VOLUM-67782 format. One record per atom (N, C-alpha, C): x, y, z; residue number from 1. Coordinates in nm, 2 decimals. Atoms other than C-alpha are relative to their C-alpha. Example, Ala and Ser with C-alpha at 12.3 -4.5 7.8 and 13.67 -1.06 7.14 Angstrom:
2
<dofi><u>0.09</u><v>-0.12</v><w>0.00</w><lumkol>1</lumkol></dofi>
<dofi><u>1.23</u><v>-0.45</v><w>0.78</w><lumkol>1</lumkol></dofi>
<dofi><u>0.09</u><v>0.12</v><w>0.00</w><lumkol>1</lumkol></dofi>
<dofi><u>-0.09</u><v>-0.11</v><w>0.00</w><lumkol>2</lumkol></dofi>
<dofi><u>1.37</u><v>-0.11</v><w>0.71</w><lumkol>2</lumkol></dofi>
<dofi><u>-0.08</u><v>0.11</v><w>0.08</w><lumkol>2</lumkol></dofi>
This chain:
54
<dofi><u>0.08</u><v>-0.12</v><w>0.00</w><lumkol>1</lumkol></dofi>
<dofi><u>0.00</u><v>0.00</v><w>0.00</w><lumkol>1</lumkol></dofi>
<dofi><u>0.09</u><v>0.13</v><w>0.00</w><lumkol>1</lumkol></dofi>
<dofi><u>-0.08</u><v>-0.12</v><w>-0.01</w><lumkol>2</lumkol></dofi>
<dofi><u>0.27</u><v>0.25</v><w>0.09</w><lumkol>2</lumkol></dofi>
<dofi><u>0.08</u><v>0.01</v><w>-0.13</w><lumkol>2</lumkol></dofi>
<dofi><u>-0.07</u><v>-0.02</v><w>0.13</w><lumkol>3</lumkol></dofi>
<dofi><u>0.46</u><v>0.17</v><w>-0.24</w><lumkol>3</lumkol></dofi>
<dofi><u>-0.09</u><v>0.06</v><w>-0.10</w><lumkol>3</lumkol></dofi>
<dofi><u>0.09</u><v>-0.05</v><w>0.10</w><lumkol>4</lumkol></dofi>
<dofi><u>0.15</u><v>0.24</v><w>-0.44</w><lumkol>4</lumkol></dofi>
<dofi><u>-0.02</u><v>0.15</v><w>0.03</w><lumkol>4</lumkol></dofi>
<dofi><u>0.01</u><v>-0.14</v><w>-0.03</w><lumkol>5</lumkol></dofi>
<dofi><u>0.10</u><v>0.57</v><w>-0.26</w><lumkol>5</lumkol></dofi>
<dofi><u>0.12</u><v>0.08</v><w>-0.04</w><lumkol>5</lumkol></dofi>
<dofi><u>-0.12</u><v>-0.07</v><w>0.04</w><lumkol>6</lumkol></dofi>
<dofi><u>0.46</u><v>0.66</v><w>-0.32</w><lumkol>6</lumkol></dofi>
<dofi><u>0.01</u><v>0.02</v><w>-0.15</w><lumkol>6</lumkol></dofi>
<dofi><u>0.00</u><v>-0.01</v><w>0.15</w><lumkol>7</lumkol></dofi>
<dofi><u>0.44</u><v>0.59</v><w>-0.69</w><lumkol>7</lumkol></dofi>
<dofi><u>-0.10</u><v>0.10</v><w>-0.05</w><lumkol>7</lumkol></dofi>
<dofi><u>0.10</u><v>-0.10</v><w>0.04</w><lumkol>8</lumkol></dofi>
<dofi><u>0.12</u><v>0.79</v><w>-0.73</w><lumkol>8</lumkol></dofi>
<dofi><u>0.04</u><v>0.14</v><w>0.03</w><lumkol>8</lumkol></dofi>
<dofi><u>-0.04</u><v>-0.14</v><w>-0.04</w><lumkol>9</lumkol></dofi>
<dofi><u>0.26</u><v>1.09</v><w>-0.55</w><lumkol>9</lumkol></dofi>
<dofi><u>0.12</u><v>0.04</v><w>-0.08</w><lumkol>9</lumkol></dofi>
<dofi><u>-0.12</u><v>-0.04</v><w>0.08</w><lumkol>10</lumkol></dofi>
<dofi><u>0.59</u><v>1.08</v><w>-0.74</w><lumkol>10</lumkol></dofi>
<dofi><u>-0.05</u><v>0.03</v><w>-0.14</w><lumkol>10</lumkol></dofi>
<dofi><u>0.06</u><v>-0.03</v><w>0.13</w><lumkol>11</lumkol></dofi>
<dofi><u>0.39</u><v>1.07</v><w>-1.06</w><lumkol>11</lumkol></dofi>
<dofi><u>-0.07</u><v>0.14</v><w>0.00</w><lumkol>11</lumkol></dofi>
<dofi><u>0.07</u><v>-0.13</v><w>-0.01</w><lumkol>12</lumkol></dofi>
<dofi><u>0.18</u><v>1.37</v><w>-0.94</w><lumkol>12</lumkol></dofi>
<dofi><u>0.11</u><v>0.11</v><w>0.00</w><lumkol>12</lumkol></dofi>
<dofi><u>-0.10</u><v>-0.10</v><w>-0.01</w><lumkol>13</lumkol></dofi>
<dofi><u>0.50</u><v>1.56</v><w>-0.86</w><lumkol>13</lumkol></dofi>
<dofi><u>0.07</u><v>0.02</v><w>-0.14</w><lumkol>13</lumkol></dofi>
<dofi><u>-0.06</u><v>-0.02</v><w>0.14</w><lumkol>14</lumkol></dofi>
<dofi><u>0.65</u><v>1.49</v><w>-1.21</w><lumkol>14</lumkol></dofi>
<dofi><u>-0.10</u><v>0.07</v><w>-0.09</w><lumkol>14</lumkol></dofi>
<dofi><u>0.10</u><v>-0.07</v><w>0.09</w><lumkol>15</lumkol></dofi>
<dofi><u>0.33</u><v>1.60</v><w>-1.38</w><lumkol>15</lumkol></dofi>
<dofi><u>-0.01</u><v>0.15</v><w>0.04</w><lumkol>15</lumkol></dofi>
<dofi><u>0.00</u><v>-0.14</v><w>-0.05</w><lumkol>16</lumkol></dofi>
<dofi><u>0.33</u><v>1.92</v><w>-1.16</w><lumkol>16</lumkol></dofi>
<dofi><u>0.11</u><v>0.08</v><w>-0.06</w><lumkol>16</lumkol></dofi>
<dofi><u>-0.12</u><v>-0.07</v><w>0.05</w><lumkol>17</lumkol></dofi>
<dofi><u>0.68</u><v>2.00</v><w>-1.28</w><lumkol>17</lumkol></dofi>
<dofi><u>-0.02</u><v>0.03</v><w>-0.15</w><lumkol>17</lumkol></dofi>
<dofi><u>0.01</u><v>-0.01</v><w>0.15</w><lumkol>18</lumkol></dofi>
<dofi><u>0.59</u><v>1.94</v><w>-1.65</w><lumkol>18</lumkol></dofi>
<dofi><u>-0.12</u><v>0.10</v><w>-0.03</w><lumkol>18</lumkol></dofi>
<dofi><u>0.12</u><v>-0.09</v><w>0.03</w><lumkol>19</lumkol></dofi>
<dofi><u>0.24</u><v>2.10</v><w>-1.65</w><lumkol>19</lumkol></dofi>
<dofi><u>-0.08</u><v>0.01</v><w>0.13</w><lumkol>19</lumkol></dofi>
<dofi><u>0.06</u><v>-0.01</v><w>-0.13</w><lumkol>20</lumkol></dofi>
<dofi><u>0.09</u><v>2.24</v><w>-1.33</w><lumkol>20</lumkol></dofi>
<dofi><u>-0.15</u><v>-0.05</v><w>-0.01</w><lumkol>20</lumkol></dofi>
<dofi><u>0.13</u><v>0.07</v><w>-0.01</w><lumkol>21</lumkol></dofi>
<dofi><u>-0.23</u><v>2.06</v><w>-1.21</w><lumkol>21</lumkol></dofi>
<dofi><u>-0.11</u><v>0.10</v><w>0.00</w><lumkol>21</lumkol></dofi>
<dofi><u>0.10</u><v>-0.10</v><w>-0.01</w><lumkol>22</lumkol></dofi>
<dofi><u>-0.42</u><v>2.39</v><w>-1.16</w><lumkol>22</lumkol></dofi>
<dofi><u>-0.10</u><v>-0.01</v><w>0.12</w><lumkol>22</lumkol></dofi>
<dofi><u>0.08</u><v>0.01</v><w>-0.12</w><lumkol>23</lumkol></dofi>
<dofi><u>-0.57</u><v>2.29</v><w>-0.83</w><lumkol>23</lumkol></dofi>
<dofi><u>0.04</u><v>0.12</v><w>0.09</w><lumkol>23</lumkol></dofi>
<dofi><u>-0.03</u><v>-0.11</v><w>-0.10</w><lumkol>24</lumkol></dofi>
<dofi><u>-0.59</u><v>2.55</v><w>-0.55</w><lumkol>24</lumkol></dofi>
<dofi><u>0.13</u><v>-0.03</v><w>0.07</w><lumkol>24</lumkol></dofi>
<dofi><u>-0.12</u><v>0.02</v><w>-0.07</w><lumkol>25</lumkol></dofi>
<dofi><u>-0.24</u><v>2.59</v><w>-0.41</w><lumkol>25</lumkol></dofi>
<dofi><u>0.11</u><v>-0.07</v><w>-0.09</w><lumkol>25</lumkol></dofi>
<dofi><u>-0.09</u><v>0.07</v><w>0.09</w><lumkol>26</lumkol></dofi>
<dofi><u>-0.08</u><v>2.40</v><w>-0.71</w><lumkol>26</lumkol></dofi>
<dofi><u>-0.01</u><v>0.06</v><w>-0.14</w><lumkol>26</lumkol></dofi>
<dofi><u>0.02</u><v>-0.07</v><w>0.13</w><lumkol>27</lumkol></dofi>
<dofi><u>-0.10</u><v>2.66</v><w>-0.99</w><lumkol>27</lumkol></dofi>
<dofi><u>0.13</u><v>0.02</v><w>-0.07</w><lumkol>27</lumkol></dofi>
<dofi><u>-0.13</u><v>-0.02</v><w>0.06</w><lumkol>28</lumkol></dofi>
<dofi><u>0.28</u><v>2.70</v><w>-1.04</w><lumkol>28</lumkol></dofi>
<dofi><u>0.08</u><v>-0.12</v><w>0.00</w><lumkol>28</lumkol></dofi>
<dofi><u>-0.09</u><v>0.12</v><w>0.00</w><lumkol>29</lumkol></dofi>
<dofi><u>0.55</u><v>2.45</v><w>-1.13</w><lumkol>29</lumkol></dofi>
<dofi><u>0.08</u><v>-0.02</v><w>0.12</w><lumkol>29</lumkol></dofi>
<dofi><u>-0.08</u><v>0.01</v><w>-0.12</w><lumkol>30</lumkol></dofi>
<dofi><u>0.75</u><v>2.53</v><w>-0.82</w><lumkol>30</lumkol></dofi>
<dofi><u>-0.08</u><v>-0.05</v><w>0.12</w><lumkol>30</lumkol></dofi>
<dofi><u>0.08</u><v>0.05</v><w>-0.11</w><lumkol>31</lumkol></dofi>
<dofi><u>0.46</u><v>2.41</v><w>-0.60</w><lumkol>31</lumkol></dofi>
<dofi><u>0.00</u><v>-0.15</v><w>0.02</w><lumkol>31</lumkol></dofi>
<dofi><u>-0.01</u><v>0.15</v><w>-0.02</w><lumkol>32</lumkol></dofi>
<dofi><u>0.56</u><v>2.04</v><w>-0.64</w><lumkol>32</lumkol></dofi>
<dofi><u>0.04</u><v>-0.04</v><w>0.14</w><lumkol>32</lumkol></dofi>
<dofi><u>-0.04</u><v>0.03</v><w>-0.13</w><lumkol>33</lumkol></dofi>
<dofi><u>0.71</u><v>2.06</v><w>-0.30</w><lumkol>33</lumkol></dofi>
<dofi><u>-0.12</u><v>-0.02</v><w>0.10</w><lumkol>33</lumkol></dofi>
<dofi><u>0.12</u><v>0.01</v><w>-0.08</w><lumkol>34</lumkol></dofi>
<dofi><u>0.36</u><v>2.09</v><w>-0.15</w><lumkol>34</lumkol></dofi>
<dofi><u>-0.05</u><v>-0.15</v><w>-0.01</w><lumkol>34</lumkol></dofi>
<dofi><u>0.04</u><v>0.14</v><w>0.02</w><lumkol>35</lumkol></dofi>
<dofi><u>0.28</u><v>1.75</v><w>-0.30</w><lumkol>35</lumkol></dofi>
<dofi><u>0.09</u><v>-0.09</v><w>0.08</w><lumkol>35</lumkol></dofi>
<dofi><u>-0.09</u><v>0.08</v><w>-0.08</w><lumkol>36</lumkol></dofi>
<dofi><u>0.59</u><v>1.61</v><w>-0.13</w><lumkol>36</lumkol></dofi>
<dofi><u>-0.03</u><v>0.01</v><w>0.15</w><lumkol>36</lumkol></dofi>
<dofi><u>0.04</u><v>-0.01</v><w>-0.14</w><lumkol>37</lumkol></dofi>
<dofi><u>0.47</u><v>1.74</v><w>0.21</w><lumkol>37</lumkol></dofi>
<dofi><u>-0.13</u><v>-0.09</v><w>0.02</w><lumkol>37</lumkol></dofi>
<dofi><u>0.12</u><v>0.08</v><w>0.00</w><lumkol>38</lumkol></dofi>
<dofi><u>0.13</u><v>1.58</v><w>0.14</w><lumkol>38</lumkol></dofi>
<dofi><u>0.03</u><v>-0.15</v><w>0.00</w><lumkol>38</lumkol></dofi>
<dofi><u>-0.04</u><v>0.14</v><w>0.01</w><lumkol>39</lumkol></dofi>
<dofi><u>0.30</u><v>1.26</v><w>0.04</w><lumkol>39</lumkol></dofi>
<dofi><u>0.06</u><v>-0.05</v><w>0.13</w><lumkol>39</lumkol></dofi>
<dofi><u>-0.07</u><v>0.04</v><w>-0.13</w><lumkol>40</lumkol></dofi>
<dofi><u>0.51</u><v>1.25</v><w>0.36</w><lumkol>40</lumkol></dofi>
<dofi><u>-0.11</u><v>-0.02</v><w>0.11</w><lumkol>40</lumkol></dofi>
<dofi><u>0.11</u><v>0.02</v><w>-0.10</w><lumkol>41</lumkol></dofi>
<dofi><u>0.19</u><v>1.30</v><w>0.57</w><lumkol>41</lumkol></dofi>
<dofi><u>-0.08</u><v>-0.12</v><w>-0.02</w><lumkol>41</lumkol></dofi>
<dofi><u>0.08</u><v>0.12</v><w>0.03</w><lumkol>42</lumkol></dofi>
<dofi><u>0.00</u><v>1.03</v><w>0.39</w><lumkol>42</lumkol></dofi>
<dofi><u>0.08</u><v>-0.13</v><w>0.03</w><lumkol>42</lumkol></dofi>
<dofi><u>-0.08</u><v>0.11</v><w>-0.02</w><lumkol>43</lumkol></dofi>
<dofi><u>0.29</u><v>0.79</v><w>0.41</w><lumkol>43</lumkol></dofi>
<dofi><u>0.02</u><v>-0.03</v><w>0.15</w><lumkol>43</lumkol></dofi>
<dofi><u>-0.01</u><v>0.01</v><w>-0.14</w><lumkol>44</lumkol></dofi>
<dofi><u>0.33</u><v>0.86</v><w>0.78</w><lumkol>44</lumkol></dofi>
<dofi><u>-0.13</u><v>-0.06</v><w>0.06</w><lumkol>44</lumkol></dofi>
<dofi><u>0.13</u><v>0.05</v><w>-0.05</w><lumkol>45</lumkol></dofi>
<dofi><u>-0.04</u><v>0.80</v><w>0.85</w><lumkol>45</lumkol></dofi>
<dofi><u>-0.02</u><v>-0.15</v><w>-0.04</w><lumkol>45</lumkol></dofi>
<dofi><u>0.01</u><v>0.14</v><w>0.04</w><lumkol>46</lumkol></dofi>
<dofi><u>-0.03</u><v>0.47</v><w>0.65</w><lumkol>46</lumkol></dofi>
<dofi><u>0.09</u><v>-0.09</v><w>0.09</w><lumkol>46</lumkol></dofi>
<dofi><u>-0.09</u><v>0.08</v><w>-0.08</w><lumkol>47</lumkol></dofi>
<dofi><u>0.27</u><v>0.35</v><w>0.85</w><lumkol>47</lumkol></dofi>
<dofi><u>-0.05</u><v>-0.01</v><w>0.14</w><lumkol>47</lumkol></dofi>
<dofi><u>0.05</u><v>0.00</v><w>-0.13</w><lumkol>48</lumkol></dofi>
<dofi><u>0.12</u><v>0.45</v><w>1.18</w><lumkol>48</lumkol></dofi>
<dofi><u>-0.13</u><v>-0.08</v><w>0.01</w><lumkol>48</lumkol></dofi>
<dofi><u>0.13</u><v>0.09</v><w>-0.01</w><lumkol>49</lumkol></dofi>
<dofi><u>-0.22</u><v>0.29</v><w>1.10</w><lumkol>49</lumkol></dofi>
<dofi><u>0.04</u><v>-0.14</v><w>-0.01</w><lumkol>49</lumkol></dofi>
<dofi><u>-0.04</u><v>0.14</v><w>0.01</w><lumkol>50</lumkol></dofi>
<dofi><u>-0.04</u><v>-0.03</v><w>1.00</w><lumkol>50</lumkol></dofi>
<dofi><u>0.05</u><v>-0.05</v><w>0.13</w><lumkol>50</lumkol></dofi>
<dofi><u>-0.06</u><v>0.04</v><w>-0.13</w><lumkol>51</lumkol></dofi>
<dofi><u>0.15</u><v>-0.04</v><w>1.33</w><lumkol>51</lumkol></dofi>
<dofi><u>-0.11</u><v>-0.01</v><w>0.11</w><lumkol>51</lumkol></dofi>
<dofi><u>0.09</u><v>0.00</v><w>-0.11</w><lumkol>52</lumkol></dofi>
<dofi><u>-0.14</u><v>0.05</v><w>1.55</w><lumkol>52</lumkol></dofi>
<dofi><u>-0.12</u><v>-0.09</v><w>-0.02</w><lumkol>52</lumkol></dofi>
<dofi><u>0.12</u><v>0.08</v><w>0.03</w><lumkol>53</lumkol></dofi>
<dofi><u>-0.42</u><v>-0.14</v><w>1.38</w><lumkol>53</lumkol></dofi>
<dofi><u>0.02</u><v>-0.14</v><w>-0.02</w><lumkol>53</lumkol></dofi>
<dofi><u>-0.02</u><v>0.14</v><w>0.02</w><lumkol>54</lumkol></dofi>
<dofi><u>-0.25</u><v>-0.46</v><w>1.31</w><lumkol>54</lumkol></dofi>
<dofi><u>0.08</u><v>-0.06</v><w>0.11</w><lumkol>54</lumkol></dofi>
C-alpha cells in the first residue's frame, strides 16, 4: 500500500513540474514541494495505521 501511494505521488510531482495541475495551491510549477509534504503526511499515516491497527 505504501509503495502504491509513493508511486502515485511521485507521478503527481512529475506531472506538476511538467504541466501544473491547476488545483488551488498548485497553480505554479515550483509548487511540487507541496505534493511532497502531502506525500510525507499520507505515508506517515499509512505506516502509523499499519502499526497500531495490526
